[in-house]
C-alpha positions in Angstrom: -22.0 18.0 13.3 -24.5 15.8 15.2 -23.1 12.4 15.7 -24.9 9.1 16.1 -23.9 6.8 19.0 -23.8 3.6 16.8 -22.7 2.8 13.3 -22.5 0.0 10.7 -19.2 -1.7 10.5 -17.6 -5.0 9.5 -15.8 -7.1 12.1 -13.6 -10.2 12.0 -15.8 -12.6 13.9 -13.1 -15.2 14.3 -9.8 -15.9 12.5 -10.4 -17.5 9.1 -11.4 -17.0 5.5 -13.4 -14.2 3.9 -16.6 -15.6 5.3 -15.6 -14.6 8.9 -16.1 -10.9 8.0 -19.6 -10.0 9.4 -21.6 -6.7 9.3 -22.3 -5.5 12.8 -23.7 -2.5 14.7 -21.1 -1.0 17.1 -20.4 2.2 19.0 -19.0 5.2 17.1 -15.4 5.7 18.3 -14.4 8.9 20.1 -11.2 10.7 18.9 -8.4 10.8 21.4 -6.1 13.8 21.8 -4.4 14.5 18.4 -6.9 12.5 16.4 -9.7 13.2 13.9 -13.0 11.3 13.7 -13.8 10.7 10.0 -17.2 10.1 8.6 -16.1 7.4 6.1 -17.2 7.5 2.5 -14.8 4.9 1.1 -12.1 2.5 2.4 -9.4 0.5 0.7 -8.9 -3.2 0.9 -5.3 -4.3 1.4 -3.3 -7.5 1.9 -2.7 -6.7 5.5 -6.5 -6.7 6.1 -6.5 -10.3 4.8 -3.6 -11.2 7.0 -5.4 -9.7 10.0 -8.6 -11.5 9.2 -6.6 -14.8 9.1 -5.1 -14.1 12.5 -1.6 -13.5 11.2 -1.4 -9.7 11.6 -2.8 -8.5 14.9 -3.6 -4.8 15.3 -1.5 -2.7 17.7 -2.8 -2.8 21.3 -4.3 0.7 21.1 -5.9 0.3 17.6 -9.4 -0.6 16.6 -9.9 -4.4 16.1 -11.9 -3.7 13.0 -9.9 -4.1 9.7 -9.2 -1.2 7.3 -6.0 0.8 7.1 -7.1 3.7 4.7 -10.2 5.8 4.3 -11.6 8.9 2.8 -14.4 11.0 4.0 -15.1 14.2 6.0 -13.9 15.3 9.4 -16.8 14.7 11.9 -15.1 15.6 15.2 -11.6 16.5 16.5 -9.8 15.4 19.6 -7.9 17.8 21.9 -4.9 19.6 20.5 -5.7 19.2 16.8 -4.7 22.1 14.6 -5.0 22.5 10.8 -8.3 20.5 10.5 -11.9 21.7 10.8 -15.1 19.7 11.1 -16.4 19.2 7.6 -13.0 19.1 5.9 -12.6 16.4 3.2 -9.7 14.1 4.0 -8.0 10.9 3.1 -6.2 9.2 5.9 -3.9 6.3 6.9 -5.5 4.7 9.8 -4.1 2.2 12.5 -7.3 0.2 11.9 -11.1 0.6 11.9 -11.6 1.7 8.3 -14.4 -0.9 7.5 -17.0 1.3 9.3 -19.1 4.4 8.9 -16.8 6.3 11.3 -13.1 5.9 11.9 -10.4 7.7 13.9 -6.9 8.6 12.6 -4.0 10.7 13.9 -4.6 14.2 12.5 -1.1 14.2 11.0 -2.0 11.2 8.9 -4.9 13.0 7.3 -4.3 14.7 3.9 -6.6 16.8 1.8 -7.6 14.7 -1.3 -5.9 15.8 -4.5 -7.9 18.3 -6.5 -10.5 16.6 -8.7 -10.5 13.3 -6.8 -13.7 11.7 -5.6 -13.8 9.8 -2.3 -13.2 6.4 -3.8 -10.1 7.6 -5.6 -8.9 9.5 -2.5 -9.3 6.4 -0.3 -7.2 4.4 -2.7 -4.1 6.5 -2.0 -2.9 6.3 1.6 -1.8 2.7 2.2 0.0 2.3 -1.2 1.5 5.7 -1.4 2.8 5.8 2.2 4.2 2.3 1.7 5.9 3.0 -1.6 7.3 6.4 -0.7 8.7 5.2 2.6 10.3 2.1 1.3 11.4 3.0 -2.2 12.4 6.7 -1.8 13.0 7.3 1.9 14.6 4.0 2.9 16.0 2.6 -0.4 16.9 6.1 -1.7 15.9 5.4 -5.4 17.2 8.3 -7.5 16.9 9.3 -11.2 19.0 7.3 -13.6 18.9 4.1 -11.5 17.3 0.8 -12.3 14.3 -0.3 -10.3 12.5 -3.7 -10.1 9.2 -4.3 -8.3 7.8 -7.8 -8.0 4.0 -8.1 -8.3 3.7 -5.1 -10.5 -0.1 -5.4 -11.1 -1.0 -5.0 -7.4 -1.9 -1.7 -5.9 1.5 -1.4 -4.4 3.2 -2.5 -7.7 1.3 0.0 -9.9 2.0 2.8 -7.5 5.7 1.9 -7.4 6.0 1.7 -11.2 4.4 5.1 -11.6 6.4 6.9 -9.0 9.7 5.3 -10.0 9.1 6.3 -13.6 8.1 9.9 -12.8 11.2 10.3 -10.7 13.5 9.2 -13.5 14.3 5.5 -12.9 14.2 2.7 -15.5 11.5 0.3 -14.3 11.4 -3.5 -14.5 8.5 -5.5 -13.1 7.1 -9.0 -12.9 3.5 -10.1 -13.2 1.6 -13.3 -14.1 -0.7 -12.6 -17.2 -0.6 -10.6 -20.4 -3.4 -8.3 -19.2 -1.5 -7.5 -16.0 1.7 -6.9 -18.0 -0.2 -4.6 -20.4 -1.4 -2.4 -17.5 2.2 -2.3 -16.0 3.5 -1.0 -19.3 0.6 1.5 -19.7 1.6 3.2 -16.4 5.3 3.3 -17.2 7.1 0.1 -16.8 10.0 -0.1 -19.3 10.2 -3.9 -19.1 7.3 -6.2 -17.9 8.1 -9.9 -17.6 5.7 -12.8 -17.3 7.2 -14.8 -14.4 5.0 -17.8 -15.5 6.6 -18.0 -19.0 10.0 -16.4 -18.7 13.0 -16.7 -16.4 12.6 -13.2 -15.1 16.1 -13.0 -13.6 17.8 -14.1 -16.7 15.6 -11.7 -18.8 16.7 -8.8 -16.7 20.3 -9.8 -16.7 20.2 -9.9 -20.5 18.3 -6.5 -20.8 20.9 -4.8 -18.5 23.9 -6.4 -20.3 24.7 -8.1 -17.0 24.9 -4.9 -15.0 21.8 -5.6 -12.9 19.4 -3.5 -10.7 19.9 -0.8 -8.2 16.7 -1.1 -6.1 14.3 -4.0 -5.7 10.9 -3.8 -3.9 9.8 -7.3 -3.1 6.4 -8.5 -1.8 7.0 -12.1 -2.8 10.1 -13.4 -1.0 10.5 -17.2 -1.0 12.2 -18.4 -4.2 12.6 -14.9 -5.4 15.1 -13.9 -2.7 18.3 -15.6 -4.0 17.9 -14.6 -7.7 17.0 -11.1 -6.7 20.1 -10.7 -4.6 22.2 -11.9 -7.5 20.7 -9.3 -9.8 21.7 -6.3 -7.6 24.6 -4.3 -8.7 27.2 -2.6 -6.5 25.6 -0.7 -3.6 22.2 -2.2 -4.5 19.3 -2.1 -2.1 16.8 -5.0 -1.6 13.6 -4.0 0.3 11.1 -6.5 1.6 7.5 -5.4 2.5 5.7 -8.8 2.4 6.3 -12.5 1.9 3.5 -13.8 -0.3 5.7 -16.6 -1.5 7.1 -17.4 1.9 9.5 -15.9 4.4 12.1 -18.7 4.2 14.6 -19.6 1.4 18.0 -21.0 0.9 20.1 -18.0 0.0 23.7 -17.4 -1.1 24.8 -14.3 0.9 28.1 -13.8 -0.8 26.6 -11.1 -3.2 25.9 -9.0 -0.1 29.6 -8.9 0.8 30.9 -8.7 -2.8 28.6 -5.9 -4.0 28.1 -4.0 -0.7 24.4 -4.7 -0.7 21.8 -3.4 1.7 18.9 -5.6 2.7 15.9 -3.6 4.2 12.5 -4.5 5.5 9.5 -2.8 7.1 5.8 -2.9 7.6 4.0 0.4 7.8 1.5 -0.2 10.6 4.1 -0.4 13.5 5.8 2.8 12.5 5.3 5.6 15.1 2.8 8.3 14.7 5.6 10.8 14.1 7.3 8.6 11.5 4.1 8.3 9.5 3.4 12.0 9.9 6.8 12.6 8.3 5.9 10.4 5.3 2.6 12.3 5.0 4.6 15.6 4.8 6.8 14.2 2.0 3.8 12.9 0.1 2.1 16.3 0.2 5.3 18.0 -1.1 6.5 15.5 -3.7 3.6 13.3 -4.8 0.4 15.3 -4.4 1.4 17.7 -7.3 1.8 14.6 -9.5 -1.7 13.3 -8.6 -3.3 16.7 -9.2 -1.8 16.9 -12.7 -2.7 13.2 -13.5 0.9 12.2 -13.9 0.3 9.5 -11.3 -3.1 8.0 -10.4 -4.5 5.1 -8.5 -5.7 2.2 -10.6 -9.0 0.9 -9.2 -10.1 -2.6 -10.2 -13.5 -3.0 -8.5 -15.6 -1.4 -5.8 -17.9 -3.2 -3.3 -20.4 -2.0 -0.7 -19.1 -2.2 2.8 -21.5 -5.1 3.7 -19.8 -7.1 0.9 -16.3 -6.9 2.4 -16.1 -10.7 2.3 -16.5 -10.7 -1.5 -13.8 -8.0 -1.7 -11.4 -10.2 0.3 -12.1 -13.2 -1.8 -11.3 -11.2 -4.9 -8.1 -10.0 -3.2 -7.0 -13.5 -2.4 -7.7 -14.8 -5.9 -5.0 -12.5 -7.2 -7.0 -11.9 -10.4 -7.4 -8.2 -9.8 -5.3 -5.4 -11.3 -4.9 -2.5 -8.9 -7.0 -1.5 -6.0 -10.1 -3.1 -4.5 -12.3 -0.6 -2.7 -15.3 -0.4 -0.3 -18.0 2.3 -0.4 -19.6 3.2 2.9 
């Protein structure tokens, strides 16, 4: 495949609001050993992209400074030592950065063949959410069939992914969201109980629904004032997993439930995990989740798609929190 030397991309011109995202022309990256160069057709927009743009989530030292953590497209070139991929193969990939561009590199082990029947926008909507949910809910928090699961922020891309996977793997699913439209979508994809946190005391509602028994696993992107009531909802051997703090990282917390109920408090962000760790997640997704995607038992929910040059508008929509599901860029 003949490659250009320059490409269109979107950079973070300075830390700030969505307006600091600027279209640029820049050099096409070269794949290092073990990497694939992807000709990007679509890229996902995620909360970490907004944090990076604001100066609060710097990329790893060896990663592209361009935003964008997931893409889909075709393999354009391969670095040394790559096996199992061929130039021209369609892929979707978790990237260390650089997805807001016409070309992007990713470790070859983080590239997956899109599920059968998926177009590039649908395929690009998978990696960040599905890697995150599978790693935190199933690999780390060990959610199993018959348990009760709560995800805060159920109408986000992460939330809707978590609801679907937890439901398909046999859990009873509770979620919180902030409007009737968002709650309806959460129920449509499998939530057993969807609670409007603006009009209900969500903790008391769940306590009532479970006859005081509580929840086994909580996935929390909110933090702040949600931390203490969430800990008090967990039953014996419960697991509380943080992946973000949209409501703040600090709170006054009663830690006695952790001792009394033998609770585990977990946390992670996906980007700093090692190449090998993320490759292991990719392998589990291929085995356990891709068959569900190919039979339409689980699917990405896409709210809106923007052209790459309009990435600033996509970020503004993300930060408005009015969306339901994924926001995507086409390249």
